[in-house]
C-alpha positions as CSV (number, residue, x, y, z in Angstrom):
1,M,-16.4,-17.8,-82.5
2,S,-16.7,-16.2,-85.9
3,S,-16.2,-18.3,-89.0
4,A,-14.0,-15.8,-90.7
5,K,-10.8,-17.1,-92.2
6,I,-7.6,-15.3,-91.1
7,S,-4.1,-15.4,-92.4
8,H,-0.9,-13.4,-92.0
9,A,0.4,-12.3,-95.4
10,D,3.2,-10.4,-96.9
11,A,2.1,-10.6,-100.5
12,P,0.8,-7.6,-102.5
13,A,-2.9,-6.8,-102.1
14,S,-3.6,-8.0,-105.6
15,A,-2.3,-11.5,-104.7
16,T,-5.1,-12.0,-102.2
17,G,-8.0,-10.8,-104.3
18,N,-10.9,-9.4,-102.2
19,N,-9.8,-10.5,-98.7
20,I,-10.0,-7.6,-96.2
21,R,-6.4,-6.7,-95.4
22,F,-5.1,-4.5,-92.5
23,V,-2.2,-4.1,-90.2
24,L,-2.3,-5.4,-86.6
25,D,0.8,-5.3,-84.3
26,G,3.2,-4.9,-87.2
27,A,1.8,-7.7,-89.3
28,V,-0.5,-7.8,-92.3
29,V,-3.8,-9.6,-91.5
30,S,-5.9,-11.0,-94.3
31,V,-9.6,-11.9,-93.5
32,A,-11.9,-13.8,-95.8
33,D,-15.4,-15.1,-95.6
34,V,-16.7,-12.4,-93.3
35,S,-20.1,-10.6,-93.4
36,A,-20.1,-7.1,-94.8
37,T,-21.7,-5.9,-91.5
38,T,-19.4,-7.7,-89.1
39,T,-18.1,-5.0,-86.7
40,V,-14.5,-4.5,-85.7
41,L,-15.6,-5.3,-82.2
42,E,-17.0,-8.6,-83.2
43,Y,-13.9,-9.5,-85.1
44,L,-11.6,-8.6,-82.1
45,R,-13.6,-10.4,-79.4
46,E,-15.0,-13.4,-81.3
47,T,-12.4,-14.2,-84.0
48,V,-9.0,-13.3,-82.5
49,G,-9.9,-13.3,-78.8
50,R,-8.8,-9.7,-78.1
51,T,-11.3,-9.3,-75.3
52,G,-9.7,-6.1,-73.8
53,T,-12.0,-4.2,-76.1
54,K,-15.5,-4.2,-74.5
55,E,-19.1,-3.9,-75.7
56,G,-21.0,-1.6,-73.4
57,C,-23.8,0.1,-75.4
58,A,-23.4,-1.1,-79.0
59,E,-24.1,2.4,-80.3
60,G,-21.0,4.4,-80.0
61,D,-22.0,6.2,-76.8
62,C,-20.0,4.7,-73.9
63,G,-16.5,4.3,-75.4
64,A,-15.8,0.9,-73.9
65,C,-15.1,-0.4,-77.4
66,T,-12.7,2.4,-78.4
67,V,-9.7,1.4,-80.6
68,V,-7.3,3.5,-82.6
69,L,-7.2,3.4,-86.4
70,G,-4.2,4.5,-88.4
71,E,-4.0,5.6,-92.0
72,T,-1.6,7.6,-94.2
73,T,-2.0,11.3,-94.8
74,V,-1.4,13.2,-98.0
75,D,2.1,14.1,-96.7
76,G,3.0,10.5,-96.2
77,D,2.8,10.5,-92.4
78,M,0.6,8.3,-90.3
79,R,-2.5,9.7,-88.6
80,Y,-4.0,7.8,-85.7
81,R,-7.5,8.5,-84.4
82,A,-9.8,6.9,-81.8
83,I,-13.0,5.2,-83.2
84,N,-15.9,3.2,-81.9
85,S,-15.3,-0.4,-82.9
86,C,-18.8,-1.5,-82.0
87,I,-20.4,0.3,-84.9
88,R,-17.5,0.2,-87.4
89,F,-17.9,-2.5,-90.1
90,L,-14.7,-4.6,-90.6
91,P,-14.5,-4.1,-94.4
92,T,-14.1,-0.4,-93.9
93,I,-10.7,-0.8,-92.2
94,D,-9.2,-2.5,-95.3
95,G,-5.8,-0.9,-96.0
96,K,-5.5,0.7,-92.5
97,E,-3.7,-0.1,-89.2
98,L,-5.7,-1.3,-86.2
99,V,-4.4,-0.6,-82.7
100,T,-6.1,-2.2,-79.7
101,V,-5.4,-2.0,-76.0
102,E,-3.4,-5.3,-76.2
103,S,-1.1,-3.6,-78.8
104,L,0.3,-1.1,-76.3
105,A,2.0,-3.4,-73.9
106,G,5.8,-3.4,-74.0
107,D,8.2,-6.2,-73.3
108,G,7.6,-8.2,-70.1
109,D,5.4,-6.3,-67.7
110,T,6.2,-2.9,-69.1
111,L,3.1,-0.7,-69.5
112,H,2.6,2.1,-71.9
113,P,2.8,5.6,-70.3
114,V,-1.0,5.9,-70.8
115,Q,-1.6,2.7,-68.9
116,Q,1.0,3.5,-66.2
117,A,-0.7,6.9,-65.7
118,M,-4.0,5.2,-65.1
119,V,-2.4,2.9,-62.5
120,D,-0.5,5.7,-60.8
121,Q,-3.6,7.9,-60.5
122,H,-5.8,5.1,-59.3
123,A,-8.0,5.7,-62.3
124,S,-9.6,2.2,-62.5
125,Q,-12.0,0.4,-60.3
126,C,-14.1,-2.4,-61.9
127,G,-12.0,-2.0,-65.0
128,F,-14.7,-2.6,-67.6
129,C,-14.4,0.9,-69.1
130,T,-10.7,1.2,-68.6
131,P,-9.4,-0.1,-72.0
132,G,-11.6,2.4,-73.8
133,F,-10.3,5.3,-71.7
134,V,-6.7,4.1,-72.3
135,M,-7.3,4.1,-76.1
136,S,-8.8,7.5,-76.1
137,L,-5.9,8.9,-74.1
138,F,-3.5,7.0,-76.3
139,A,-4.8,8.8,-79.4
140,L,-4.4,12.1,-77.5
141,Y,-0.9,11.0,-76.5
142,L,0.2,10.4,-80.0
143,H,-0.7,13.8,-81.4
144,N,-0.6,16.2,-78.4
145,P,2.6,16.2,-76.4
146,L,1.4,18.9,-73.9
147,P,-2.4,18.4,-73.4
148,Q,-4.2,20.9,-71.4
149,R,-7.1,19.9,-69.1
150,E,-9.6,21.0,-71.8
151,D,-7.9,18.7,-74.3
152,V,-8.2,15.8,-72.0
153,L,-11.9,16.5,-71.3
154,D,-12.6,16.7,-75.1
155,A,-10.6,13.5,-75.8
156,L,-12.7,11.6,-73.1
157,A,-16.1,13.1,-74.0
158,G,-17.1,9.8,-75.6
159,N,-16.1,7.6,-72.6
160,L,-18.3,6.8,-69.7
161,C,-17.2,5.5,-66.2
162,R,-19.8,4.4,-63.7
163,C,-17.7,3.7,-60.6
164,T,-14.3,5.3,-60.4
165,G,-15.3,8.9,-61.0
166,Y,-13.7,11.1,-63.6
167,R,-11.2,13.1,-61.6
168,P,-8.4,10.4,-61.4
169,I,-9.0,9.6,-65.1
170,I,-8.6,13.2,-66.0
171,D,-5.6,13.5,-63.8
172,A,-4.0,10.6,-65.6
173,G,-4.5,12.3,-68.9
174,C,-3.0,15.6,-67.6
175,S,0.0,13.8,-66.2
176,L,1.1,12.1,-69.5
177,P,3.8,14.7,-70.4
178,A,5.8,13.6,-67.3
179,Y,6.3,10.0,-68.5
180,V,9.3,8.8,-70.4
181,A,8.5,7.9,-74.0
182,P,8.4,4.1,-74.5
183,E,10.3,2.2,-77.2
184,R,7.0,1.1,-78.7
185,W,4.2,3.5,-79.6
186,S,6.0,6.7,-78.7
187,R,4.8,10.1,-79.9
188,A,7.1,9.6,-82.9
189,A,5.0,6.7,-84.2
190,A,3.2,9.0,-86.6
191,Q,6.5,9.8,-88.3
192,D,7.8,6.3,-88.3
193,S,8.1,5.4,-91.9
194,R,7.8,1.7,-91.2
195,H,4.1,2.1,-90.4
196,A,3.4,4.0,-93.6
197,T,5.6,1.6,-95.7
198,L,3.6,-1.4,-94.5
199,L,0.3,0.3,-95.2
200,K,1.5,1.3,-98.6
201,S,2.1,-2.4,-99.4
202,I,-1.5,-3.3,-99.0
203,Q,-3.2,-0.4,-100.8
204,R,-5.5,-1.4,-103.6
205,D,-5.6,-0.1,-107.1
206,K,-9.0,-1.8,-107.8
207,M,-12.3,-1.8,-106.1
208,L,-12.7,-4.1,-103.1
209,T,-15.7,-6.3,-103.9
210,M,-17.1,-8.9,-101.6
211,P,-20.6,-10.3,-101.0
212,G,-22.8,-7.3,-99.9
213,F,-20.0,-4.8,-100.0
214,R,-18.2,-2.7,-102.6
215,A,-15.6,0.1,-102.1
216,P,-15.1,2.1,-105.3
217,R,-11.8,3.9,-105.7
218,N,-12.9,6.9,-107.7
219,I,-16.1,8.9,-108.2
220,D,-16.8,7.5,-111.7
221,E,-16.8,4.0,-110.3
222,L,-19.1,5.1,-107.5
223,A,-21.5,6.9,-109.9
224,S,-21.6,3.9,-112.2
225,A,-22.1,1.3,-109.4
226,Y,-24.9,3.3,-107.7
227,A,-26.7,4.1,-110.9
228,A,-26.7,0.4,-111.8
229,A,-28.0,-0.6,-108.3
230,P,-29.8,2.4,-106.7
231,Q,-31.3,0.1,-104.1
232,S,-27.8,-0.2,-102.5
233,L,-27.0,1.6,-99.3
234,L,-24.3,4.3,-99.4
235,L,-22.0,4.1,-96.3
236,A,-19.6,6.8,-95.2
237,G,-18.7,6.7,-91.5
238,G,-21.4,4.4,-90.4
239,T,-22.1,6.2,-87.1
240,D,-25.8,6.0,-87.7
241,I,-26.0,3.0,-90.0
242,G,-24.0,0.9,-87.6
243,L,-26.8,1.2,-85.1
244,W,-29.3,-0.3,-87.7
245,V,-27.3,-3.5,-87.3
246,T,-26.3,-3.5,-83.6
247,K,-29.5,-2.1,-82.1
248,Q,-32.2,-2.6,-84.7
249,L,-30.9,-5.9,-85.9
250,R,-31.7,-5.0,-89.5
251,E,-30.5,-6.9,-92.6
252,L,-28.9,-4.2,-94.8
253,P,-29.0,-4.1,-98.6
254,P,-25.8,-4.3,-100.5
255,I,-23.4,-1.6,-99.3
256,I,-21.4,0.8,-101.4
257,Y,-18.7,2.3,-99.3
258,L,-17.6,5.9,-99.9
259,G,-14.5,6.0,-97.8
260,E,-12.0,5.0,-100.5
261,V,-13.2,7.4,-103.1
262,D,-10.4,9.9,-103.5
263,E,-12.4,12.8,-104.8
264,L,-14.8,12.6,-101.8
265,Q,-12.0,12.9,-99.3
266,R,-10.9,16.4,-100.4
267,I,-11.3,19.8,-98.8
268,D,-10.9,22.7,-101.2
269,A,-10.6,26.1,-99.6
270,T,-10.6,29.4,-101.5
271,P,-11.3,32.9,-100.2
272,A,-14.8,32.6,-101.8
273,R,-15.9,29.3,-100.3
274,L,-15.1,26.0,-98.7
275,R,-15.9,22.7,-100.5
276,I,-16.0,19.7,-98.3
277,G,-16.2,16.2,-99.9
278,A,-18.8,13.6,-98.8
279,A,-16.2,11.3,-97.2
280,V,-14.4,14.0,-95.2
281,A,-14.6,13.1,-91.5
282,L,-16.4,15.5,-89.2
283,T,-13.2,16.2,-87.3
284,D,-11.6,17.6,-90.4
285,A,-14.7,19.3,-91.7
286,W,-15.3,21.2,-88.4
287,E,-11.7,22.2,-88.2
288,V,-11.8,24.1,-91.5
289,I,-15.2,25.5,-90.7
290,F,-14.5,27.0,-87.3
291,A,-11.1,28.2,-88.6
292,R,-13.2,30.6,-90.7
293,H,-16.1,30.9,-88.2
294,P,-14.6,30.7,-84.7
295,T,-18.0,31.2,-83.0
296,L,-19.0,27.7,-84.2
297,R,-16.2,26.0,-82.2
298,E,-18.4,25.1,-79.2
299,L,-21.0,23.5,-81.5
300,A,-18.2,21.5,-83.2
301,Q,-16.9,20.2,-79.9
302,R,-20.4,19.3,-78.7
303,F,-21.1,17.6,-82.0
304,A,-20.8,14.0,-80.7
305,S,-17.6,12.6,-79.2
306,P,-14.1,12.5,-80.9
307,P,-14.5,8.8,-81.9
308,V,-17.8,9.6,-83.6
309,R,-16.4,12.7,-85.2
310,N,-13.4,10.7,-86.4
311,S,-15.7,8.3,-88.3
312,G,-18.8,10.2,-89.2
313,T,-18.9,12.7,-92.0
314,L,-20.5,16.1,-92.5
315,C,-22.2,15.1,-95.7
316,G,-23.4,12.0,-94.0
317,N,-25.1,14.1,-91.4
318,I,-26.7,16.1,-94.3
319,A,-27.7,13.1,-96.3
320,N,-29.2,11.4,-93.2
321,G,-31.6,14.3,-93.0
322,S,-32.5,14.0,-89.3
323,P,-34.6,16.9,-88.1
324,I,-32.3,17.1,-85.0
325,G,-29.0,16.9,-86.9
326,D,-26.7,19.5,-85.4
327,A,-24.9,20.6,-88.5
328,M,-27.8,21.7,-90.7
329,P,-29.0,24.9,-88.9
330,A,-25.5,26.4,-89.0
331,L,-24.9,25.3,-92.6
332,I,-28.3,26.7,-93.7
333,V,-27.6,30.1,-92.2
334,L,-24.2,30.1,-93.9
335,G,-26.0,29.6,-97.2
336,A,-24.5,26.2,-97.9
337,R,-25.2,24.4,-101.1
338,I,-24.8,20.7,-101.9
339,E,-23.4,19.2,-105.0
340,L,-25.2,16.1,-106.3
341,R,-24.4,13.5,-108.9
342,C,-26.4,10.9,-110.8
343,G,-24.5,8.9,-113.3
344,A,-22.6,11.5,-115.4
345,N,-24.9,14.3,-114.5
346,T,-24.3,16.8,-111.7
347,R,-26.4,19.6,-110.1
348,E,-26.4,21.9,-107.1
349,I,-29.1,22.8,-104.7
350,A,-29.4,25.0,-101.6
351,L,-29.2,22.9,-98.5
352,E,-32.5,24.4,-97.1
353,D,-34.3,23.2,-100.3
354,F,-32.9,19.7,-100.0
355,Y,-35.4,18.5,-97.4
356,L,-38.9,17.9,-98.6
357,G,-40.4,16.4,-95.5
358,Y,-39.6,14.0,-92.7
359,Q,-36.9,11.6,-94.2
360,K,-37.7,12.9,-97.7
361,K,-35.0,14.5,-99.7
362,D,-34.7,15.9,-103.2
363,L,-32.7,13.0,-104.5
364,A,-33.4,11.0,-107.7
365,P,-32.7,7.2,-107.7
366,G,-29.0,6.6,-108.1
367,E,-28.2,10.3,-107.1
368,F,-25.8,11.0,-104.2
369,V,-24.2,13.9,-102.3
370,V,-20.7,14.7,-103.6
371,A,-19.8,17.7,-101.5
372,V,-21.1,20.6,-99.5
373,K,-20.1,24.1,-100.5
374,I,-20.0,26.9,-97.9
375,P,-19.7,30.5,-99.2
376,A,-17.7,33.1,-97.4
377,Q,-19.6,35.5,-95.2
378,Q,-19.6,39.3,-95.0
379,P,-17.1,40.4,-92.4
380,A,-19.7,42.2,-90.4
381,T,-22.0,39.2,-90.0
382,L,-22.8,38.1,-86.5
383,L,-22.8,34.3,-86.4
384,A,-23.6,31.8,-83.6
385,S,-25.1,28.3,-83.2
386,Y,-26.4,26.9,-79.9
387,K,-27.5,23.4,-78.8
388,L,-30.0,22.4,-76.1
389,S,-29.6,18.9,-74.8
390,K,-29.7,17.1,-71.4
391,R,-26.0,16.5,-71.4
392,I,-23.2,18.8,-72.5
393,D,-21.3,16.1,-74.3
394,Q,-22.4,13.2,-76.5
395,D,-26.1,13.9,-76.5
396,I,-28.8,14.3,-79.1
397,S,-30.3,17.8,-79.3
398,A,-33.7,18.8,-78.2
399,V,-33.2,22.1,-80.1
400,C,-30.4,23.4,-82.2
401,A,-30.4,26.9,-83.5
402,A,-28.2,29.1,-85.7
403,F,-28.2,32.8,-86.3
404,A,-26.5,35.0,-88.9
405,I,-27.3,38.7,-88.7
406,T,-25.7,41.6,-90.4
407,L,-26.1,45.1,-88.8
408,K,-25.8,48.4,-90.6
409,D,-26.2,51.7,-88.7
410,D,-27.7,49.7,-85.8
411,R,-30.4,48.2,-87.9
412,I,-30.7,44.6,-89.1
413,D,-29.6,44.6,-92.7
414,A,-29.7,40.9,-93.4
415,V,-30.8,37.9,-91.3
416,R,-30.9,34.1,-91.6
417,I,-32.2,31.9,-88.7
418,A,-32.5,28.2,-88.8
419,F,-33.5,25.5,-86.3
420,G,-33.3,21.8,-85.8
421,G,-35.7,19.9,-83.5
422,M,-38.6,22.4,-84.2
423,A,-40.1,20.7,-87.3
424,A,-40.0,17.6,-89.4
425,V,-36.9,18.9,-91.1
426,P,-34.2,21.5,-90.3
427,A,-35.8,24.7,-91.4
428,R,-35.5,28.5,-91.7
429,A,-37.6,30.7,-89.3
430,R,-38.9,32.9,-92.1
431,V,-41.6,34.8,-90.1
432,T,-39.1,35.5,-87.4
433,E,-36.6,36.8,-90.0
434,E,-39.3,39.1,-91.4
435,A,-39.9,40.4,-87.9
436,L,-36.2,41.3,-87.5
437,L,-35.3,42.6,-91.0
438,N,-34.7,46.4,-91.2
439,Q,-35.6,46.8,-87.5
440,V,-33.5,48.5,-84.8
441,W,-31.2,46.0,-83.0
442,N,-32.7,46.4,-79.5
443,Q,-34.7,44.4,-77.0
444,A,-38.1,45.4,-78.3
445,T,-37.3,44.0,-81.7
446,I,-36.1,40.7,-80.1
447,D,-39.3,40.5,-78.1
448,T,-41.4,40.8,-81.2
449,A,-39.2,38.2,-83.0
450,I,-39.5,35.7,-80.1
451,T,-43.3,36.0,-80.4
452,A,-43.1,35.3,-84.1
453,L,-41.4,32.0,-83.6
454,A,-44.8,30.5,-82.7
455,Q,-45.9,31.2,-86.3
456,D,-42.8,29.5,-87.8
457,F,-43.0,26.3,-85.8
458,K,-45.4,23.9,-84.1
459,P,-42.9,21.5,-82.5
460,L,-43.8,18.1,-81.2
461,S,-43.4,16.6,-77.8
462,D,-41.2,13.5,-77.4
463,M,-38.8,11.9,-75.0
464,R,-36.3,14.7,-75.3
465,A,-38.5,17.7,-74.8
466,S,-42.1,18.9,-74.8
467,D,-43.5,21.3,-77.5
468,R,-43.6,24.1,-74.9
469,Y,-40.0,23.5,-73.9
470,R,-38.8,23.6,-77.5
471,L,-40.7,26.8,-78.3
472,R,-39.5,28.5,-75.1
473,G,-36.0,27.2,-75.6
474,A,-35.9,28.5,-79.2
475,G,-36.9,32.0,-78.0
476,N,-34.3,31.9,-75.2
477,L,-31.6,31.1,-77.7
478,L,-32.6,34.1,-79.8
479,Q,-32.4,36.2,-76.6
480,R,-29.0,34.7,-75.8
481,F,-27.8,35.6,-79.3
482,F,-28.9,39.2,-78.8
483,L,-27.3,39.5,-75.4
484,E,-24.0,38.1,-76.6
485,H,-23.9,40.6,-79.5
486,N,-25.2,43.7,-77.8
487,D,-22.7,46.2,-76.4
488,E,-25.2,47.3,-73.8
489,T,-25.4,43.9,-72.1
490,P,-24.0,44.5,-68.6
491,L,-21.9,41.3,-68.6
492,L,-20.3,42.3,-71.9
493,R,-19.6,45.8,-70.7
494,T,-17.8,44.4,-67.6
495,H,-15.8,42.0,-69.8
496,Q,-14.8,44.7,-72.2
497,A,-13.8,47.0,-69.3
498,L,-11.6,44.3,-67.8
499,S,-10.1,43.5,-71.2
500,S,-9.3,47.1,-71.7
501,L,-7.8,47.4,-68.2
502,S,-5.6,44.3,-68.7
503,S,-4.3,45.5,-72.0
504,T,-3.3,48.9,-70.7
505,T,-1.8,47.9,-67.3
506,D,1.9,48.7,-67.0
507,T,3.7,45.5,-66.3
508,T,7.1,47.0,-65.9
509,P,8.8,45.7,-62.7
């Protein structure tokens, strides 16, 4: 069992100093003497004996550890989202509400509708993964009263089952609207002021400081703390850093947590641009991005699972700088720029210029990413991003591509193409762009451009794909982009004809 000290408290946050405080089952829990890298899963299983939450993979892939985290929104309501407890550090849930599978049970033997649906649909066999599925469906239940099959599939994209089969589990999710709302944890929980009032009572007005962990409250505190200790590790969602502890068993340097910095949690949208703060979750960031660029919706949905998207951040993906990060190609072709700060000084840089080499970025000691800015696109721009991976959901890319092309009089007037997985960094395909610019938008032009890709990239072979596969796949994605944006493509002509027929059919009885 963990050596953490736990107490149940009703006092204001200031009265308990730097203990970690959160709400569990309607009570404020205060935890002291805990490591900065203790995970929520470790706390639940080893400290308080809540063993319903399981450890399957310890890397946020299988979903057996899924719990739900609640926090207040700007309008004062509660927002509940599924997260992976196996890679979430306990200090990062300070000031939030934690909901586990044990929290759902009603009085006596009464099950929550999500649990009852799993029973009624025979959706559990060995049972190891079942609590995780229940919690993912519970998060869906709270915010979507009438889920469609696609909603259920997306909600469960981060949960794996190795014995029951997915059909009865999906059926359980689709059947949720038929169940009577329970007295506890009904869909109205997000509007129940008691949850928000309790959370408000434990919010801090000063930085949480404990051995190896600090959580600044504003950007000036963050800049000052990082400038004074640039060897510190900046932590946002922890969906990558968590694995350094759980899989690589690394000892981390002192952590500076970004999740409580108010300025980094904002999204500013104007007709000219989007500005997304460094602590904005991927779920929220992608929502505003594909609201303006609907063709990026598929990429957003395939970008990890909902629990990972609920914790991870877009700027964290940028700062991590992985050559196979899915966000960067799309952001590069959109002309994204990142805002940086070091002490009191700020600057901007184009995202494509941020990466200097493998795991090398244009960052000075003590400098950090504040936000990413995405300019508006020309209305006529054709935009798409595609991902090649072995699985549709929850998988690392072999190749990720993004294309932004503007046509004028059937010629390519502007073009930006970027790839991930093809080089040591996410990169533009500049030779290929030159092969396309000012050319007629036809198959011959695309054939020439596909050949030019070999001059842009010399990809490596690894466990995910060979160099030949990557180069062929990149060319095929460019071909796909052309076919999907060419009126002469037979499939598109058929679709257009059917759409025209359906829109003109007389439906009068």
